N, CA, C and O atoms as a GROMACS GRO file, in nm:
protein
  400
    1MET      N    1   7.310   8.444  10.422
    1MET     CA    2   7.447   8.470  10.375
    1MET      C    3   7.493   8.607  10.425
    1MET      O    4   7.427   8.710  10.412
    2GLN      N    5   7.608   8.596  10.481
    2GLN     CA    6   7.672   8.724  10.542
    2GLN      C    7   7.727   8.812  10.428
    2GLN      O    8   7.798   8.766  10.339
    3VAL      N    9   7.692   8.939  10.436
    3VAL     CA   10   7.740   9.035  10.339
    3VAL      C   11   7.869   9.103  10.400
    3VAL      O   12   7.852   9.186  10.489
    4MET      N   13   7.990   9.072  10.360
    4MET     CA   14   8.109   9.117  10.409
    4MET      C   15   8.135   9.263  10.367
    4MET      O   16   8.107   9.298  10.252
    5GLN      N   17   8.187   9.347  10.455
    5GLN     CA   18   8.211   9.486  10.421
    5GLN      C   19   8.358   9.514  10.441
    5GLN      O   20   8.428   9.437  10.507
    6LEU      N   21   8.405   9.621  10.386
    6LEU     CA   22   8.548   9.659  10.394
    6LEU      C   23   8.583   9.675  10.544
    6LEU      O   24   8.691   9.634  10.587
    7GLY      N   25   8.492   9.733  10.623
    7GLY     CA   26   8.518   9.749  10.770
    7GLY      C   27   8.540   9.621  10.845
    7GLY      O   28   8.603   9.619  10.950
    8ASP      N   29   8.486   9.511  10.791
    8ASP     CA   30   8.510   9.385  10.856
    8ASP      C   31   8.656   9.340  10.842
    8ASP      O   32   8.699   9.251  10.915
    9PHE      N   33   8.733   9.399  10.754
    9PHE     CA   34   8.877   9.360  10.726
    9PHE      C   35   8.976   9.470  10.755
    9PHE      O   36   9.091   9.442  10.787
   10ALA      N   37   8.937   9.590  10.744
   10ALA     CA   38   9.038   9.704  10.746
   10ALA      C   39   9.119   9.706  10.867
   10ALA      O   40   9.237   9.741  10.861
   11SER      N   41   9.059   9.667  10.988
   11SER     CA   42   9.143   9.665  11.108
   11SER      C   43   9.210   9.539  11.128
   11SER      O   44   9.269   9.520  11.234
   12ARG      N   45   9.208   9.447  11.033
   12ARG     CA   46   9.270   9.316  11.044
   12ARG      C   47   9.399   9.299  10.957
   12ARG      O   48   9.454   9.190  10.946
   13VAL      N   49   9.442   9.408  10.898
   13VAL     CA   50   9.559   9.406  10.820
   13VAL      C   51   9.681   9.357  10.900
   13VAL      O   52   9.700   9.404  11.012
   14ASN      N   53   9.760   9.269  10.850
   14ASN     CA   54   9.879   9.204  10.913
   14ASN      C   55   9.841   9.091  11.015
   14ASN      O   56   9.922   9.040  11.092
   15GLU      N   57   9.709   9.058  11.008
   15GLU     CA   58   9.664   8.947  11.087
   15GLU      C   59   9.654   8.817  11.004
   15GLU      O   60   9.641   8.821  10.881
   16THR      N   61   9.661   8.706  11.072
   16THR     CA   62   9.655   8.578  11.000
   16THR      C   63   9.516   8.521  10.992
   16THR      O   64   9.447   8.514  11.094
   17PHE      N   65   9.476   8.482  10.879
   17PHE     CA   66   9.346   8.410  10.846
   17PHE      C   67   9.388   8.265  10.811
   17PHE      O   68   9.491   8.241  10.749
   18THR      N   69   9.303   8.170  10.855
   18THR     CA   70   9.327   8.029  10.826
   18THR      C   71   9.237   7.976  10.716
   18THR      O   72   9.114   7.984  10.726
   19VAL      N   73   9.297   7.923  10.612
   19VAL     CA   74   9.227   7.861  10.502
   19VAL      C   75   9.228   7.714  10.513
   19VAL      O   76   9.333   7.651  10.524
   20SER      N   77   9.105   7.657  10.510
   20SER     CA   78   9.088   7.510  10.505
   20SER      C   79   9.115   7.454  10.370
   20SER      O   80   9.052   7.491  10.272
   21LEU      N   81   9.214   7.361  10.367
   21LEU     CA   82   9.247   7.292  10.240
   21LEU      C   83   9.160   7.175  10.220
   21LEU      O   84   9.071   7.152  10.302
   22ASP      N   85   9.178   7.100  10.120
   22ASP     CA   86   9.096   6.981  10.089
   22ASP      C   87   9.112   6.881  10.200
   22ASP      O   88   9.209   6.889  10.276
   23GLN      N   89   9.021   6.786  10.214
   23GLN     CA   90   9.016   6.694  10.322
   23GLN      C   91   9.155   6.623  10.332
   23GLN      O   92   9.215   6.577  10.234
   24GLY      N   93   9.196   6.620  10.457
   24GLY     CA   94   9.320   6.549  10.486
   24GLY      C   95   9.448   6.636  10.462
   24GLY      O   96   9.558   6.594  10.498
   25GLU      N   97   9.432   6.758  10.401
   25GLU     CA   98   9.554   6.838  10.372
   25GLU      C   99   9.572   6.945  10.474
   25GLU      O  100   9.670   7.019  10.466
   26GLY      N  101   9.482   6.957  10.573
   26GLY     CA  102   9.504   7.056  10.682
   26GLY      C  103   9.460   7.202  10.647
   26GLY      O  104   9.365   7.227  10.573
   27ASN      N  105   9.537   7.293  10.708
   27ASN     CA  106   9.508   7.434  10.691
   27ASN      C  107   9.632   7.517  10.647
   27ASN      O  108   9.745   7.471  10.661
   28ALA      N  109   9.610   7.631  10.598
   28ALA     CA  110   9.720   7.716  10.551
   28ALA      C  111   9.696   7.857  10.601
   28ALA      O  112   9.584   7.908  10.591
   29PRO      N  113   9.800   7.923  10.655
   29PRO     CA  114   9.790   8.060  10.708
   29PRO      C  115   9.808   8.162  10.592
   29PRO      O  116   9.903   8.157  10.513
   30PHE      N  117   9.711   8.254  10.587
   30PHE     CA  118   9.713   8.360  10.490
   30PHE      C  119   9.714   8.491  10.570
   30PHE      O  120   9.627   8.513  10.654
   31VAL      N  121   9.810   8.577  10.545
   31VAL     CA  122   9.820   8.707  10.614
   31VAL      C  123   9.754   8.814  10.524
   31VAL      O  124   9.786   8.825  10.406
   32LEU      N  125   9.664   8.888  10.581
   32LEU     CA  126   9.600   8.998  10.518
   32LEU      C  127   9.701   9.113  10.506
   32LEU      O  128   9.742   9.165  10.610
   33VAL      N  129   9.742   9.156  10.387
   33VAL     CA  130   9.843   9.259  10.371
   33VAL      C  131   9.783   9.385  10.322
   33VAL      O  132   9.849   9.489  10.328
   34GLU      N  133   9.660   9.384  10.273
   34GLU     CA  134   9.593   9.505  10.226
   34GLU      C  135   9.447   9.486  10.222
   34GLU      O  136   9.399   9.380  10.184
   35ALA      N  137   9.372   9.593  10.262
   35ALA     CA  138   9.226   9.593  10.252
   35ALA      C  139   9.194   9.735  10.195
   35ALA      O  140   9.222   9.833  10.264
   36ARG      N  141   9.140   9.750  10.077
   36ARG     CA  142   9.115   9.884  10.027
   36ARG      C  143   8.986   9.882   9.939
   36ARG      O  144   8.941   9.781   9.884
   37PRO      N  145   8.932  10.005   9.933
   37PRO     CA  146   8.808  10.020   9.845
   37PRO      C  147   8.854  10.009   9.698
   37PRO      O  148   8.969  10.038   9.665
   38VAL      N  149   8.763   9.967   9.616
   38VAL     CA  150   8.787   9.961   9.474
   38VAL      C  151   8.712  10.078   9.414
   38VAL      O  152   8.596  10.107   9.444
   39ASN      N  153   8.787  10.145   9.324
   39ASN     CA  154   8.724  10.268   9.264
   39ASN      C  155   8.625  10.216   9.152
   39ASN      O  156   8.663  10.168   9.046
   40ALA      N  157   8.503  10.231   9.187
   40ALA     CA  158   8.398  10.190   9.100
   40ALA      C  159   8.344  10.312   9.027
   40ALA      O  160   8.331  10.417   9.090
   41PRO      N  161   8.313  10.304   8.895
   41PRO     CA  162   8.275  10.426   8.824
   41PRO      C  163   8.155  10.493   8.879
   41PRO      O  164   8.150  10.616   8.877
   42THR      N  165   8.059  10.423   8.928
   42THR     CA  166   7.943  10.486   8.995
   42THR      C  167   7.890  10.383   9.097
   42THR      O  168   7.900  10.262   9.077
   43THR      N  169   7.834  10.435   9.206
   43THR     CA  170   7.768  10.354   9.306
   43THR      C  171   7.623  10.352   9.277
   43THR      O  172   7.558  10.456   9.266
   44GLN      N  173   7.572  10.231   9.264
   44GLN     CA  174   7.426  10.216   9.228
   44GLN      C  175   7.347  10.212   9.361
   44GLN      O  176   7.391  10.153   9.460
   45SER      N  177   7.234  10.274   9.360
   45SER     CA  178   7.147  10.268   9.475
   45SER      C  179   7.097  10.130   9.496
   45SER      O  180   7.077  10.058   9.398
   46GLY      N  181   7.076  10.089   9.619
   46GLY     CA  182   7.032   9.957   9.651
   46GLY      C  183   7.148   9.856   9.656
   46GLY      O  184   7.128   9.737   9.684
   47GLN      N  185   7.267   9.904   9.630
   47GLN     CA  186   7.386   9.814   9.633
   47GLN      C  187   7.414   9.762   9.768
   47GLN      O  188   7.414   9.841   9.862
   48ALA      N  189   7.438   9.636   9.788
   48ALA     CA  190   7.460   9.582   9.922
   48ALA      C  191   7.584   9.631   9.993
   48ALA      O  192   7.587   9.636  10.116
   49ARG      N  193   7.687   9.667   9.919
   49ARG     CA  194   7.805   9.716   9.979
   49ARG      C  195   7.890   9.797   9.872
   49ARG      O  196   7.870   9.780   9.752
   50ASP      N  197   7.977   9.878   9.917
   50ASP     CA  198   8.072   9.937   9.822
   50ASP      C  199   8.179   9.835   9.792
   50ASP      O  200   8.217   9.758   9.881
   51PRO      N  201   8.230   9.832   9.668
   51PRO     CA  202   8.327   9.734   9.628
   51PRO      C  203   8.463   9.752   9.701
   51PRO      O  204   8.505   9.864   9.729
   52PHE      N  205   8.528   9.640   9.730
   52PHE     CA  206   8.659   9.649   9.792
   52PHE      C  207   8.743   9.526   9.758
   52PHE      O  208   8.691   9.428   9.706
   53SER      N  209   8.874   9.533   9.788
   53SER     CA  210   8.965   9.436   9.746
   53SER      C  211   9.054   9.395   9.877
   53SER      O  212   9.086   9.475   9.965
   54LEU      N  213   9.085   9.271   9.876
   54LEU     CA  214   9.170   9.218   9.983
   54LEU      C  215   9.291   9.156   9.922
   54LEU      O  216   9.281   9.093   9.817
   55LEU      N  217   9.406   9.171   9.985
   55LEU     CA  218   9.529   9.114   9.936
   55LEU      C  219   9.588   9.023  10.049
   55LEU      O  220   9.611   9.072  10.160
   56PHE      N  221   9.612   8.898  10.024
   56PHE     CA  222   9.674   8.807  10.121
   56PHE      C  223   9.801   8.753  10.071
   56PHE      O  224   9.825   8.740   9.951
   57ARG      N  225   9.885   8.720  10.168
   57ARG     CA  226  10.022   8.657  10.141
   57ARG      C  227  10.018   8.518  10.207
   57ARG      O  228   9.971   8.500  10.319
   58ASN      N  229  10.069   8.425  10.135
   58ASN     CA  230  10.093   8.292  10.187
   58ASN      C  231  10.231   8.257  10.162
   58ASN      O  232  10.273   8.273  10.047
   59GLU      N  233  10.310   8.209  10.256
   59GLU     CA  234  10.451   8.184  10.243
   59GLU      C  235  10.486   8.045  10.197
   59GLU      O  236  10.604   8.011  10.191
   60ALA      N  237  10.386   7.962  10.162
   60ALA     CA  238  10.417   7.834  10.116
   60ALA      C  239  10.485   7.831   9.977
   60ALA      O  240  10.464   7.918   9.893
   61ALA      N  241  10.567   7.725   9.957
   61ALA     CA  242  10.645   7.724   9.834
   61ALA      C  243  10.556   7.680   9.715
   61ALA      O  244  10.596   7.688   9.599
   62ILE      N  245  10.429   7.630   9.750
   62ILE     CA  246  10.347   7.595   9.640
   62ILE      C  247  10.242   7.701   9.615
   62ILE      O  248  10.206   7.779   9.703
   63LEU      N  249  10.192   7.702   9.486
   63LEU     CA  250  10.085   7.795   9.442
   63LEU      C  251   9.951   7.732   9.463
   63LEU      O  252   9.924   7.626   9.408
   64PHE      N  253   9.866   7.796   9.542
   64PHE     CA  254   9.726   7.747   9.558
   64PHE      C  255   9.652   7.794   9.439
   64PHE      O  256   9.667   7.911   9.404
   65PRO      N  257   9.571   7.713   9.373
   65PRO     CA  258   9.492   7.749   9.253
   65PRO      C  259   9.381   7.845   9.290
   65PRO      O  260   9.334   7.850   9.404
   66GLN      N  261   9.341   7.920   9.188
   66GLN     CA  262   9.228   8.009   9.202
   66GLN      C  263   9.100   7.924   9.225
   66GLN      O  264   9.068   7.831   9.150
   67ARG      N  265   9.030   7.962   9.331
   67ARG     CA  266   8.902   7.893   9.365
   67ARG      C  267   8.840   7.946   9.494
   67ARG      O  268   8.897   8.038   9.552
   68ILE      N  269   8.731   7.897   9.539
   68ILE     CA  270   8.665   7.933   9.661
   68ILE      C  271   8.725   7.844   9.776
   68ILE      O  272   8.726   7.721   9.770
   69TYR      N  273   8.773   7.912   9.876
   69TYR     CA  274   8.823   7.850   9.994
   69TYR      C  275   8.740   7.880  10.118
   69TYR      O  276   8.671   7.982  10.122
   70ARG      N  277   8.746   7.793  10.218
   70ARG     CA  278   8.684   7.827  10.345
   70ARG      C  279   8.792   7.893  10.427
   70ARG      O  280   8.897   7.835  10.453
   71MET      N  281   8.764   8.017  10.468
   71MET     CA  282   8.854   8.095  10.546
   71MET      C  283   8.794   8.120  10.690
   71MET      O  284   8.674   8.130  10.712
   72HIS      N  285   8.887   8.128  10.781
   72HIS     CA  286   8.840   8.156  10.924
   72HIS      C  287   8.939   8.254  10.989
   72HIS      O  288   9.061   8.251  10.974
   73HIS      N  289   8.868   8.344  11.065
   73HIS     CA  290   8.945   8.440  11.156
   73HIS      C  291   8.857   8.454  11.278
   73HIS      O  292   8.735   8.455  11.268
   74GLU      N  293   8.919   8.464  11.393
   74GLU     CA  294   8.851   8.466  11.522
   74GLU      C  295   8.746   8.588  11.522
   74GLU      O  296   8.636   8.573  11.576
   75ALA      N  297   8.778   8.695  11.465
   75ALA     CA  298   8.685   8.814  11.469
   75ALA      C  299   8.576   8.810  11.362
   75ALA      O  300   8.466   8.860  11.383
   76THR      N  301   8.606   8.750  11.247
   76THR     CA  302   8.512   8.753  11.133
   76THR      C  303   8.437   8.622  11.124
   76THR      O  304   8.336   8.616  11.055
   77GLY      N  305   8.480   8.519  11.186
   77GLY     CA  306   8.415   8.387  11.179
   77GLY      C  307   8.470   8.315  11.054
   77GLY      O  308   8.578   8.344  11.003
   78GLU      N  309   8.386   8.220  11.007
   78GLU     CA  310   8.413   8.139  10.888
   78GLU      C  311   8.332   8.184  10.774
   78GLU      O  312   8.213   8.215  10.788
   79PHE      N  313   8.395   8.188  10.654
   79PHE     CA  314   8.330   8.235  10.538
   79PHE      C  315   8.396   8.183  10.409
   79PHE      O  316   8.515   8.149  10.412
   80GLY      N  317   8.324   8.176  10.298
   80GLY     CA  318   8.388   8.135  10.173
   80GLY      C  319   8.444   8.259  10.105
   80GLY      O  320   8.385   8.368  10.105
   81ILE      N  321   8.560   8.236  10.046
   81ILE     CA  322   8.623   8.346   9.974
   81ILE      C  323   8.690   8.299   9.851
   81ILE      O  324   8.759   8.198   9.856
   82PHE      N  325   8.674   8.368   9.735
   82PHE     CA  326   8.738   8.331   9.609
   82PHE      C  327   8.868   8.404   9.601
   82PHE      O  328   8.875   8.526   9.593
   83LEU      N  329   8.975   8.319   9.604
   83LEU     CA  330   9.112   8.377   9.599
   83LEU      C  331   9.178   8.350   9.464
   83LEU      O  332   9.167   8.241   9.408
   84VAL      N  333   9.243   8.451   9.414
   84VAL     CA  334   9.309   8.446   9.292
   84VAL      C  335   9.457   8.481   9.308
   84VAL      O  336   9.491   8.591   9.350
   85PRO      N  337   9.548   8.383   9.272
   85PRO     CA  338   9.689   8.419   9.284
   85PRO      C  339   9.727   8.532   9.184
   85PRO      O  340   9.689   8.525   9.067
   86ILE      N  341   9.799   8.633   9.229
   86ILE     CA  342   9.824   8.746   9.140
   86ILE      C  343   9.969   8.778   9.127
   86ILE      O  344  10.005   8.849   9.033
   87ALA      N  345  10.059   8.729   9.218
   87ALA     CA  346  10.201   8.763   9.209
   87ALA      C  347  10.278   8.669   9.298
   87ALA      O  348  10.226   8.610   9.393
   88ARG      N  349  10.405   8.656   9.265
   88ARG     CA  350  10.503   8.580   9.348
   88ARG      C  351  10.604   8.675   9.402
   88ARG      O  352  10.654   8.759   9.327
   89GLU      N  353  10.640   8.666   9.532
   89GLU     CA  354  10.728   8.747   9.597
   89GLU      C  355  10.838   8.654   9.659
   89GLU      O  356  10.826   8.532   9.654
   90ARG      N  357  10.942   8.714   9.716
   90ARG     CA  358  11.043   8.630   9.789
   90ARG      C  359  10.974   8.557   9.903
   90ARG      O  360  11.001   8.440   9.930
   91ALA      N  361  10.880   8.631   9.974
   91ALA     CA  362  10.819   8.584  10.094
   91ALA      C  363  10.703   8.491  10.062
   91ALA      O  364  10.642   8.438  10.154
   92GLY      N  365  10.669   8.467   9.934
   92GLY     CA  366  10.559   8.375   9.903
   92GLY      C  367  10.477   8.424   9.787
   92GLY      O  368  10.527   8.493   9.699
   93PHE      N  369  10.347   8.386   9.786
   93PHE     CA  370  10.256   8.425   9.678
   93PHE      C  371  10.155   8.519   9.733
   93PHE      O  372  10.115   8.511   9.849
   94LEU      N  373  10.112   8.611   9.646
   94LEU     CA  374   9.997   8.703   9.684
   94LEU      C  375   9.875   8.655   9.625
   94LEU      O  376   9.879   8.604   9.513
   95TYR      N  377   9.755   8.668   9.695
   95TYR     CA  378   9.633   8.633   9.646
   95TYR      C  379   9.534   8.739   9.666
   95TYR      O  380   9.535   8.802   9.771
   96GLN      N  381   9.441   8.765   9.566
   96GLN     CA  382   9.351   8.873   9.582
   96GLN      C  383   9.209   8.821   9.585
   96GLN      O  384   9.179   8.718   9.525
   97ALA      N  385   9.119   8.896   9.658
   97ALA     CA  386   8.983   8.869   9.663
   97ALA      C  387   8.910   8.999   9.638
   97ALA      O  388   8.942   9.098   9.704
   98VAL      N  389   8.816   9.004   9.548
   98VAL     CA  390   8.744   9.130   9.516
   98VAL      C  391   8.594   9.114   9.544
   98VAL      O  392   8.527   9.027   9.490
   99PHE      N  393   8.548   9.200   9.627
   99PHE     CA  394   8.406   9.198   9.663
   99PHE      C  395   8.332   9.314   9.589
   99PHE      O  396   8.366   9.431   9.608
  100ASN      N  397   8.238   9.285   9.512
  100ASN     CA  398   8.173   9.395   9.446
  100ASN      C  399   8.018   9.382   9.451
  100ASN      O  400   7.947   9.468   9.399
   0.00000   0.00000   0.00000
């Protein structure tokens, strides 16, 4: 299992990631709009990574439910990501993923 780090995403802000939807439903583009560290009270020794948060925007008129999606980007490859819808904007919905 690949351990993703903030550095895997920090240089990818404003780039499009592709999410695979259920069978027969195709793919959906998600734009990474923010990649930032999460302020953790303490960092424990032996921790696989420092916690971080990703924020994605999808411009579809429908809300995708919170769940694990298969996501792909040319530079990071394919990986599973748990996305949670957190806000609606004029341009679409925002989704957050937290890695701790």
